[in-house]
C-alpha positions as CSV (number, residue, x, y, z in Angstrom):
1,M,0.2,0.1,-0.1
2,G,2.8,2.8,0.2
3,G,3.7,4.7,3.6
4,M,1.0,7.6,4.6
5,D,3.1,11.0,4.6
6,A,3.8,12.9,8.0
7,A,1.1,15.3,7.1
8,D,-1.6,12.8,6.4
9,I,-0.7,11.1,9.8
10,A,-0.8,14.4,11.2
11,A,-4.2,14.9,10.0
12,G,-5.5,11.5,11.7
13,R,-4.1,12.4,14.8
14,E,-6.0,15.4,14.7
15,R,-9.2,14.1,14.0
16,W,-8.4,10.9,16.5
17,Q,-8.0,14.5,19.2
18,K,-11.4,16.3,18.0
19,R,-13.1,13.1,18.9
20,Y,-11.4,12.0,21.6
21,D,-11.9,15.9,23.5
22,D,-15.6,15.3,22.8
23,A,-15.9,12.2,24.2
24,R,-17.1,11.2,27.1
25,K,-14.3,9.8,29.3
26,R,-14.2,8.2,33.3
27,D,-13.5,9.8,36.1
28,A,-10.8,8.3,36.8
29,D,-6.9,8.8,37.6
30,F,-4.8,8.1,34.1
31,T,-1.3,7.9,35.4
32,T,1.7,5.2,35.9
33,L,1.6,3.6,39.8
34,S,4.8,6.0,39.9
35,G,2.2,9.0,39.4
36,V,3.5,9.3,35.8
37,P,0.7,10.8,33.8
38,V,0.0,9.0,30.5
39,D,-1.2,9.6,27.2
40,P,-5.1,8.8,26.0
41,V,-3.0,7.6,23.0
42,Y,0.3,6.7,21.6
43,G,1.4,6.9,18.0
44,P,4.2,7.3,15.0
45,A,6.6,10.8,15.9
46,P,5.7,14.1,14.5
47,G,7.3,14.2,10.9
48,D,7.6,10.7,10.6
49,P,5.7,8.6,8.1
50,V,5.1,4.7,8.7
51,T,4.3,1.8,6.2
52,D,1.4,1.1,5.7
53,F,-0.2,3.3,8.9
54,E,-3.6,2.8,7.4
55,R,-4.2,-0.6,8.9
56,I,-2.8,0.8,11.8
57,G,-4.8,3.9,12.1
58,W,-6.0,5.5,15.2
59,P,-8.6,4.2,17.6
60,G,-12.7,4.7,16.6
61,E,-11.2,5.3,13.2
62,F,-12.2,2.8,10.4
63,P,-10.6,-0.1,9.8
64,Y,-10.9,-0.2,13.8
65,T,-7.4,-2.1,14.3
66,R,-6.9,-0.1,17.3
67,G,-10.2,-0.5,18.6
68,L,-14.1,1.3,18.0
69,Y,-13.7,4.3,20.2
70,P,-11.4,6.8,20.3
71,T,-11.1,7.4,24.3
72,G,-10.1,2.8,24.4
73,Y,-11.1,2.1,28.0
74,R,-10.5,5.6,29.3
75,G,-14.4,6.3,28.4
76,R,-15.7,2.7,29.6
77,T,-14.1,-0.1,30.5
78,W,-15.1,-3.2,29.7
79,T,-18.1,-5.3,31.1
80,I,-17.5,-7.9,33.7
81,R,-19.8,-10.7,32.2
82,Q,-19.5,-14.1,34.5
83,F,-20.3,-16.9,33.3
84,A,-22.4,-19.0,35.4
85,G,-25.6,-22.2,35.7
86,F,-25.9,-25.0,37.7
87,G,-28.5,-27.4,39.2
88,N,-31.7,-25.6,39.1
89,A,-33.1,-22.5,38.5
90,R,-33.4,-20.9,42.3
91,Q,-29.2,-22.3,42.7
92,T,-28.7,-20.1,39.8
93,N,-30.0,-16.6,41.2
94,E,-27.9,-17.5,44.2
95,R,-24.5,-17.4,42.5
96,Y,-26.2,-14.4,40.0
97,K,-26.7,-12.2,42.7
98,M,-23.2,-12.8,44.5
99,I,-21.8,-12.3,41.4
100,L,-23.5,-9.1,41.3
101,A,-23.1,-8.5,44.8
102,A,-19.6,-8.5,44.2
103,G,-19.2,-6.5,40.9
104,G,-20.2,-7.9,37.9
105,G,-21.3,-6.1,35.0
106,G,-23.5,-8.2,33.4
107,L,-25.2,-12.2,33.8
108,S,-24.8,-14.6,30.6
109,V,-26.2,-17.9,31.4
110,A,-25.2,-21.3,31.3
111,F,-27.6,-24.2,30.5
112,D,-27.6,-28.2,31.1
113,M,-27.3,-30.1,29.1
114,P,-31.2,-31.4,28.2
115,T,-31.6,-27.3,27.7
116,L,-29.2,-27.2,24.9
117,M,-30.8,-30.1,23.3
118,G,-34.2,-28.5,23.6
119,R,-34.9,-31.3,26.1
120,D,-37.2,-31.7,29.0
121,S,-35.6,-32.4,32.0
122,D,-38.6,-35.4,32.7
123,E,-37.1,-37.2,29.2
124,P,-35.3,-39.9,29.2
125,Q,-32.4,-38.5,27.6
126,S,-32.0,-36.6,30.5
127,L,-31.2,-39.1,32.9
128,G,-28.3,-38.0,35.0
129,E,-27.1,-34.5,33.2
130,V,-29.8,-32.5,34.5
131,G,-28.2,-29.2,36.0
132,H,-24.7,-31.0,36.3
133,C,-23.2,-28.4,33.3
134,G,-25.6,-25.6,33.4
135,V,-28.8,-24.7,34.9
136,A,-32.2,-26.8,34.0
137,I,-34.8,-24.7,32.3
138,D,-38.1,-26.3,31.5
139,S,-40.4,-23.5,30.8
140,A,-41.0,-19.9,31.7
141,A,-41.7,-20.5,35.3
142,D,-37.4,-21.4,35.9
143,M,-37.1,-18.5,33.9
144,D,-39.3,-16.6,36.7
145,V,-37.1,-18.0,39.2
146,L,-33.9,-17.5,37.2
147,F,-34.2,-14.0,37.3
148,D,-36.3,-13.3,40.9
149,G,-35.2,-10.2,42.2
150,I,-33.4,-9.3,39.2
151,P,-34.2,-6.6,37.4
152,L,-34.1,-8.0,34.0
153,Q,-34.7,-4.1,32.3
154,D,-31.7,-3.0,34.3
155,V,-29.6,-5.8,33.8
156,T,-28.3,-6.8,30.3
157,T,-28.0,-10.7,30.5
158,S,-26.8,-12.9,27.6
159,M,-27.5,-16.8,26.7
160,T,-25.0,-19.2,25.9
161,I,-28.0,-21.2,23.7
162,S,-28.0,-22.0,19.8
163,G,-30.3,-25.3,18.7
164,P,-33.1,-24.3,21.1
165,A,-32.3,-20.8,21.5
166,V,-35.8,-18.9,19.9
167,P,-38.3,-21.0,22.7
168,V,-35.7,-20.3,25.4
169,F,-35.3,-16.4,24.7
170,C,-39.0,-16.2,24.3
171,M,-39.4,-17.6,27.6
172,Y,-36.9,-15.2,28.9
173,L,-39.3,-12.4,27.3
174,V,-42.4,-13.9,29.1
175,A,-40.5,-13.4,32.6
176,A,-39.6,-10.3,31.8
177,E,-43.4,-9.3,30.9
178,R,-44.1,-10.9,34.8
179,Q,-41.3,-8.6,36.2
180,G,-43.5,-5.3,34.3
181,A,-40.8,-4.5,32.5
182,D,-40.7,-2.7,28.8
183,L,-39.7,-5.4,26.1
184,S,-38.6,-2.4,24.1
185,K,-35.3,-1.5,26.6
186,L,-33.8,-4.9,27.0
187,D,-30.7,-5.4,26.7
188,G,-28.1,-8.5,26.1
189,T,-27.4,-10.9,23.7
190,L,-28.6,-14.2,22.4
191,Q,-26.0,-16.8,20.9
192,T,-28.4,-18.4,18.2
193,D,-25.3,-19.1,16.6
194,I,-26.4,-22.7,14.5
195,F,-23.7,-22.2,12.1
196,K,-20.9,-23.0,14.9
197,E,-23.0,-25.9,16.2
198,Y,-22.7,-28.1,12.5
199,I,-19.0,-26.5,12.4
200,A,-17.7,-27.7,16.0
201,Q,-20.0,-28.4,18.8
202,K,-22.7,-30.3,17.3
203,E,-25.8,-29.2,19.3
204,W,-28.5,-28.9,16.7
205,L,-32.2,-29.9,16.5
206,F,-33.4,-29.4,12.4
207,E,-31.7,-29.2,9.6
208,P,-29.5,-26.0,8.5
209,E,-32.8,-24.0,6.4
210,P,-35.4,-24.5,9.3
211,H,-32.7,-22.9,11.5
212,L,-32.1,-20.3,9.6
213,R,-35.9,-19.6,9.0
214,L,-35.8,-18.8,13.4
215,I,-32.8,-17.3,13.2
216,G,-34.2,-14.6,10.2
217,D,-37.6,-14.5,12.3
218,L,-35.9,-13.6,15.4
219,M,-33.9,-10.7,13.7
220,Q,-36.5,-9.3,12.0
221,W,-38.7,-9.2,15.6
222,C,-35.7,-8.2,17.3
223,A,-34.8,-4.9,15.0
224,T,-38.5,-3.8,14.9
225,E,-39.3,-4.6,19.0
226,I,-36.5,-4.9,20.8
227,P,-33.9,-2.9,19.0
228,R,-31.1,-2.6,22.0
229,Y,-31.0,-6.5,22.4
230,K,-28.6,-8.3,20.3
231,P,-30.4,-11.7,18.6
232,L,-27.0,-13.1,17.2
233,S,-23.9,-13.6,19.1
234,V,-21.6,-15.4,16.2
235,S,-19.1,-17.9,18.2
236,G,-15.6,-18.8,17.6
237,Y,-15.6,-19.8,20.9
238,H,-16.9,-23.5,20.6
239,I,-14.8,-23.2,17.1
240,R,-11.0,-22.7,19.3
241,E,-12.4,-25.1,21.9
242,A,-12.8,-28.4,19.3
243,G,-9.3,-27.7,18.2
244,S,-8.7,-24.8,15.0
245,T,-5.9,-22.5,15.1
246,A,-6.5,-19.0,15.4
247,A,-6.7,-18.4,11.6
248,Q,-9.3,-20.9,11.6
249,E,-11.4,-19.7,14.6
250,L,-11.3,-16.0,13.3
251,A,-12.0,-17.3,9.9
252,Y,-14.7,-19.2,10.3
253,T,-15.9,-16.9,13.1
254,L,-16.2,-14.2,11.1
255,A,-18.0,-16.0,7.9
256,D,-20.3,-17.4,9.7
257,G,-21.1,-13.8,10.6
258,F,-21.0,-13.1,6.6
259,G,-23.2,-15.6,6.5
260,Y,-26.2,-14.4,8.7
261,V,-25.5,-10.8,7.2
262,E,-26.2,-12.7,3.9
263,L,-29.6,-13.8,5.8
264,G,-30.4,-10.4,7.0
265,L,-30.3,-9.3,3.9
266,S,-32.4,-12.3,1.8
267,R,-35.2,-11.0,4.3
268,G,-35.1,-7.3,3.4
269,L,-33.2,-5.9,6.1
270,D,-31.0,-2.5,5.8
271,V,-27.5,-3.9,6.7
272,N,-27.2,-0.2,9.0
273,T,-29.9,-1.1,11.0
274,F,-29.3,-5.1,11.6
275,A,-25.1,-5.3,11.1
276,P,-25.0,-3.8,14.5
277,G,-27.0,-6.3,16.3
278,L,-24.7,-8.6,15.6
279,S,-21.6,-9.4,18.3
280,F,-19.2,-12.2,18.2
281,F,-18.0,-13.9,20.8
282,F,-14.1,-15.2,20.7
283,D,-11.5,-17.7,22.8
284,A,-8.5,-16.2,24.7
285,H,-6.1,-18.7,24.4
286,V,-3.0,-18.7,26.4
287,D,-0.8,-17.6,23.1
288,F,-0.7,-14.0,24.6
289,F,0.7,-12.0,22.1
290,E,-1.2,-14.4,19.1
291,E,-4.9,-13.6,20.5
292,I,-4.0,-10.1,21.3
293,A,-3.6,-9.7,17.2
294,K,-6.5,-12.4,16.1
295,F,-8.6,-10.0,18.1
296,R,-7.2,-6.8,16.1
297,A,-7.3,-8.3,12.8
298,A,-10.7,-9.4,13.4
299,R,-12.3,-5.7,13.9
300,R,-9.9,-4.9,10.4
301,I,-11.9,-7.4,8.9
302,W,-14.8,-7.1,9.4
303,A,-15.4,-3.6,9.0
304,R,-13.3,-3.8,5.5
305,H,-15.7,-6.7,4.2
306,L,-19.2,-5.3,5.5
307,R,-18.2,-1.9,3.7
308,D,-17.3,-3.2,0.6
309,D,-19.0,-6.4,0.2
310,Y,-22.1,-5.9,1.7
311,G,-22.7,-2.1,1.7
312,A,-23.0,-1.1,5.2
313,T,-22.2,2.7,5.0
314,S,-23.0,4.1,8.7
315,E,-19.9,3.3,11.4
316,K,-21.8,1.4,14.1
317,A,-22.6,-1.5,11.1
318,L,-18.9,-1.8,10.5
319,W,-18.3,-2.4,14.2
320,L,-17.2,-5.4,15.8
321,K,-18.1,-5.8,18.9
322,F,-17.5,-8.9,20.6
323,H,-17.2,-10.9,23.9
324,T,-14.8,-13.2,25.0
325,Q,-13.9,-16.4,27.7
326,T,-10.9,-17.1,28.8
327,A,-9.8,-20.6,27.1
328,G,-11.4,-23.6,28.9
329,V,-9.4,-25.7,26.6
330,S,-5.9,-24.5,28.5
331,L,-7.3,-25.7,32.1
332,T,-5.6,-28.5,33.4
333,A,-6.7,-30.9,35.7
334,Q,-3.4,-31.6,36.7
335,Q,-1.9,-28.9,39.6
336,P,-5.1,-27.1,38.9
337,V,-4.3,-23.5,40.8
338,N,-1.7,-22.9,37.8
339,N,-4.9,-22.2,36.1
340,V,-5.4,-19.1,37.8
341,V,-2.4,-18.2,35.9
342,R,-3.1,-19.0,32.4
343,T,-6.8,-17.6,33.4
344,A,-5.0,-14.4,33.8
345,V,-2.6,-13.8,30.8
346,E,-5.8,-14.6,28.5
347,A,-7.4,-12.3,30.1
348,L,-5.0,-9.9,29.4
349,A,-4.7,-10.6,25.8
350,A,-8.1,-10.4,25.7
351,V,-8.2,-6.7,27.3
352,L,-5.5,-5.4,25.0
353,G,-6.8,-6.9,21.7
354,G,-9.4,-4.4,23.1
355,T,-12.9,-6.9,24.3
356,N,-15.9,-5.0,25.0
357,S,-17.1,-7.9,27.6
358,L,-15.0,-10.6,29.6
359,H,-15.9,-13.9,31.1
360,T,-12.9,-15.2,33.5
361,N,-12.6,-19.2,33.8
362,A,-12.2,-20.7,37.2
363,L,-9.4,-22.6,38.4
364,D,-11.6,-25.7,38.8
365,E,-13.5,-25.6,35.7
366,T,-11.9,-28.7,34.6
367,L,-13.2,-30.7,37.6
368,A,-16.5,-29.5,38.0
369,L,-18.8,-26.6,37.9
370,P,-16.9,-23.8,40.0
371,T,-17.0,-23.6,43.8
372,D,-17.9,-20.6,44.9
373,E,-14.4,-19.7,46.1
374,S,-12.9,-20.2,42.6
375,A,-15.8,-18.1,41.1
376,E,-14.9,-15.1,42.8
377,I,-10.9,-15.2,42.1
378,A,-12.1,-15.6,38.8
379,L,-14.1,-12.5,39.0
380,R,-11.2,-10.8,41.1
381,T,-8.8,-11.7,38.3
382,Q,-10.6,-9.4,36.0
383,Q,-11.2,-7.0,38.8
384,V,-7.6,-6.2,39.3
385,L,-6.8,-5.8,35.7
386,M,-9.1,-3.3,35.5
387,E,-8.3,-1.4,38.6
388,E,-4.8,-2.1,39.5
389,T,-2.6,-3.1,36.3
390,G,-3.1,0.4,34.8
391,V,-3.9,-1.2,31.2
392,T,-8.1,0.5,30.7
393,N,-4.9,4.0,30.8
394,V,-4.3,3.9,26.8
395,A,-6.5,2.9,23.7
396,D,-4.0,-0.1,21.9
397,P,-1.2,-0.4,24.2
398,L,0.9,-2.1,22.0
399,G,-0.7,-0.9,18.2
400,G,2.5,0.0,16.0
401,S,4.9,-2.9,17.9
402,W,6.5,-5.0,15.0
403,Y,6.0,-8.0,16.4
404,L,2.2,-7.4,16.9
405,E,1.7,-5.7,13.7
406,A,3.0,-8.5,11.4
407,L,1.2,-11.3,13.5
408,T,-2.0,-8.7,13.1
409,D,-1.4,-8.9,9.0
410,R,-0.1,-12.6,9.0
411,I,-3.5,-14.1,10.7
412,E,-5.5,-11.1,8.6
413,A,-3.8,-12.7,5.1
414,E,-4.2,-16.2,6.6
415,A,-8.6,-15.4,7.2
416,E,-8.6,-14.3,3.9
417,E,-7.2,-17.3,2.6
418,I,-9.7,-19.9,3.9
419,F,-12.6,-16.6,2.9
420,A,-11.7,-17.7,-0.7
421,R,-12.0,-21.3,-0.1
422,I,-15.5,-21.2,1.6
423,R,-16.4,-18.9,-1.4
424,D,-14.9,-21.3,-3.9
425,L,-16.9,-24.6,-1.7
426,G,-20.3,-23.0,-2.8
427,H,-22.5,-23.0,-5.6
428,D,-23.0,-19.2,-6.3
429,G,-20.1,-17.5,-4.8
430,T,-22.0,-16.8,-1.9
431,I,-20.6,-17.1,2.0
432,T,-23.9,-18.7,2.8
433,A,-23.8,-21.6,0.0
434,G,-20.1,-22.3,0.6
435,I,-20.9,-23.0,4.7
436,L,-23.3,-25.1,3.9
437,R,-21.5,-27.3,1.2
438,G,-19.1,-26.8,3.9
439,I,-21.2,-28.4,6.6
440,E,-22.4,-31.1,4.0
441,D,-19.2,-32.4,3.3
442,G,-17.5,-32.3,6.3
443,W,-14.5,-29.8,5.2
444,F,-15.0,-27.2,8.7
445,T,-14.4,-30.8,10.6
446,A,-12.3,-32.1,8.7
447,N,-9.8,-29.1,8.8
448,I,-10.8,-28.5,12.7
449,A,-9.8,-32.4,13.7
450,E,-6.3,-31.9,11.5
451,A,-5.4,-28.8,13.8
452,A,-5.9,-30.7,16.9
453,F,-4.0,-34.2,16.2
454,T,-1.1,-31.3,14.8
455,Y,-1.4,-30.0,18.0
456,Q,-1.9,-33.2,20.2
457,Q,1.6,-34.6,18.3
458,S,3.5,-31.8,19.4
459,L,2.7,-32.2,22.7
460,E,3.6,-35.8,23.0
461,K,6.5,-34.8,21.2
462,G,7.4,-32.7,24.0
463,E,7.7,-29.4,21.3
464,K,4.7,-28.1,22.8
465,R,4.8,-27.9,26.9
466,I,2.0,-27.3,29.8
467,V,3.2,-27.0,32.9
468,G,2.0,-29.6,35.3
469,V,1.3,-31.8,32.5
470,N,4.3,-32.7,30.4
471,V,6.6,-30.6,32.3
472,H,7.2,-29.1,35.7
473,T,5.2,-31.9,36.9
474,G,5.9,-32.5,40.5
475,T,3.5,-30.6,42.9
476,V,3.2,-30.4,46.8
477,A,-0.5,-29.1,45.9
478,K,-3.2,-31.5,47.9
479,D,-6.5,-32.1,45.8
480,L,-9.2,-29.8,45.7
481,E,-13.0,-29.9,47.0
482,I,-15.0,-29.6,44.1
483,L,-18.7,-28.3,43.6
484,R,-21.1,-31.5,43.1
485,V,-24.3,-31.2,41.8
486,S,-27.0,-33.3,44.4
487,H,-29.2,-36.1,42.5
488,E,-31.8,-34.6,44.1
489,V,-31.4,-31.2,42.0
490,E,-33.0,-33.7,39.3
491,L,-35.1,-35.6,41.2
492,Q,-36.7,-31.8,42.1
493,Q,-36.6,-30.2,38.7
494,R,-38.5,-33.5,37.1
495,H,-40.8,-32.9,40.4
496,D,-41.5,-29.5,40.0
497,L,-42.1,-29.8,36.5
498,G,-44.6,-32.5,37.0
499,D,-46.9,-30.6,39.0
500,R,-46.2,-27.2,36.9
501,K,-48.0,-29.4,33.7
502,T,-51.0,-30.9,36.2
503,H,-51.8,-27.3,37.0
504,R,-51.4,-25.7,33.8
505,D,-54.0,-24.7,31.7
506,P,-54.0,-27.8,29.3
507,V,-56.4,-26.7,26.4
508,R,-54.6,-23.1,26.1
509,T,-51.7,-25.3,25.9
510,K,-52.4,-27.3,23.5
511,Q,-53.8,-24.4,21.1
512,A,-50.4,-22.2,21.6
513,L,-48.5,-25.3,20.6
514,Q,-50.9,-26.3,17.5
515,H,-50.6,-22.6,16.4
516,L,-47.2,-22.4,16.4
517,I,-47.2,-25.5,14.0
518,D,-49.7,-23.6,11.8
519,V,-47.3,-20.6,11.6
520,A,-44.4,-22.8,10.8
521,R,-46.5,-24.1,7.7
522,T,-47.1,-20.6,6.1
523,G,-44.0,-17.5,6.0
524,E,-45.7,-15.7,9.0
525,N,-43.1,-14.6,11.5
526,M,-42.4,-17.6,14.2
527,I,-41.6,-15.4,17.2
528,P,-45.3,-14.1,18.5
529,A,-47.0,-17.6,18.0
530,M,-44.0,-19.2,20.7
531,L,-44.2,-16.1,22.7
532,D,-47.4,-17.3,22.9
533,A,-46.6,-20.6,23.7
534,A,-44.2,-19.6,26.5
535,R,-47.0,-18.0,28.4
536,A,-49.3,-20.6,28.0
537,E,-46.0,-22.8,29.6
538,A,-45.2,-24.9,26.9
539,T,-42.4,-26.7,27.4
540,L,-39.2,-26.4,25.7
541,G,-39.6,-30.6,25.0
542,E,-43.0,-29.5,24.0
543,I,-42.3,-26.8,21.4
544,C,-39.0,-28.3,20.2
545,G,-40.4,-31.9,20.0
546,A,-43.7,-30.2,17.5
547,L,-41.5,-28.3,15.4
548,K,-38.9,-31.3,15.3
549,D,-42.3,-33.3,14.2
550,E,-42.8,-31.1,11.5
551,W,-39.7,-30.2,10.0
552,G,-38.1,-33.2,10.8
553,I,-34.2,-34.0,12.7
554,Y,-30.5,-33.4,11.4
555,R,-28.5,-36.2,11.5
556,E,-24.7,-35.4,10.6
557,P,-23.3,-37.7,8.0
558,A,-21.4,-40.5,8.8
559,R,-17.3,-39.8,7.6
560,F,-14.8,-41.9,7.4
C-alpha cells in the first residue's frame, strides 16, 4: 500500500484528538503507579512516515484495528460478564446475586445439556444430566425463578444457547413481561449461532434451513420490537475449543457472521440497521501475542468486508463488538491452581485486544462446576486487571509493535485465504452457500480435526509444553474440594415440572402449540406464536418436539 506521509498522519491525529475531546471519559486517575501521567493514545512521532499506517490508524477510525472508540477504556471499561449456571433456577439465581453484589456488570447464562438439546428434564435422554453443566430450564416458570429479584430491564443478560435459542429467548421475554419490564428496553445477547453447531459443537435440532428460518424471524422481530437486544452472537469460542488454530477460529467465525449478514439482506433488512445487532464471541487462548493480533485483525476484516462487500455505510454497522471467554481447553486437571495464572494471561490478552466484555474461567472448571470461592477468584482476576494494572489508561497500548503488527497482518492474510476457499465451496459464490456445502461435506470438521491432531502430536513429542502436564510435573498441592450437583436437584426439577404440567391450562397449551405449527407452515414470523406458547407454559421439550415432528431432525453424515 505504501506509506502515509507525515502530513496524513498528523491530520489523522488531529481527527482523533477532536473525537477524543468530544467523547465522555471516566472520572479516573490516568497515571502510572509512580504518578506519571500517560497519554490516551500513542503513535508515530511527529514528522515520521510509517509504511501501511492506514492499516493501523487511530482508535475509533476505520478500519478499527486499534479499537472502536477514540477513548479506548478511558471512556468505559469492558463489561465483566461471568458465565454461570448450575443445578436448578433457584441455585443459579443465588450465584447471580453473588456475582452482581461482588461487582459483576452483566449476567451470562450457562444451560445444562438437556436444555441445550431442547429436551425437558423428565425425558429419558435427560437422565443424569439435569443441572450438571448449567442450569435446567424447562419453561417460562423456571425463567421467573432464575431472575427472581433481578430486574431484567436494568441488567444486560447474555444466553449461551443456539439450537433451541429462540424458544428459550421467548421464555426469557415472558419472565420479563411478568416482572413488568418494558421489552423494548431489554438489553443483552442471545447466541443463536447454528452454523458453529454444525461446524464444532454439535448441538443442533433440525436441518440448517429451518434453523436459519427461525434466526431470520428473530432478527426481523428484534429489529422492530427490541432494538437494543442483540439476537445473534457469532461464536468462535467453540470452534477454537474443538481444536482449531487461531486463524481458523477467526476465519470460520467471521465467515459465519457474513452468512448471517446475507440472511438479513435476504429478509429485506437494512444492513445499517441490523448489522449493529450482531455481536461476536471469541476464545482467548494462552499464546498471548497471537490472541491480541487475532482480535485486532477481526475488527479490521469485519469493517472492510461489511463496507466493501455488503454495502454498510454507518459506522456502527462496521463495528465488530465481541465478548471473550478465557480458554477452557487450556485449563488442566493436573496442578489446577496453575489455571489461575493461565486465565490471568488470557484475560490480559483479551483486554489488550480491546474486548467489549469478558468472562474469566475458574481454576476448577476442568474438574467440575466452579465453587463459590473459585468463581470469586475468577471475578477478582478481572477486577485486578481493571483496577490495578493501568491497562485501561491507554487505547491499544501495543499498537505499532513490529511483532504485533506483523502477527496481525499474518493472521488476516490467513483468514482471507480461508474466505476464498469457503466461497469456492459454494455454487453461487456466496459465503452462505460455501458454509452449507462445507458442513455437508465435513470440510470444517476435517480441518479442525487435523489442527487438533497436529497440536496433540507436538505435545506428545514435547515440542509444545504445558506446565504440570508434560513439564514441571512435581507438586506439593493437595486435591481441590469441588462442587458436586446432587441427584436431588434432578429429582426436584422433575417433580416441579410434573406439578407445573398438572396445574397449567391444558387446552390453552395445546392450542398454543398447534398455532405455532400452523404458523410454521406459512411464511409468517414465528416469534409471536412462540411467545404465546411460552406464556401458556408450554415446555421447551414440547415446543422443540412439535417442530421436530414438523421439520424433522438433522443427522450428521458419517465420515470415514
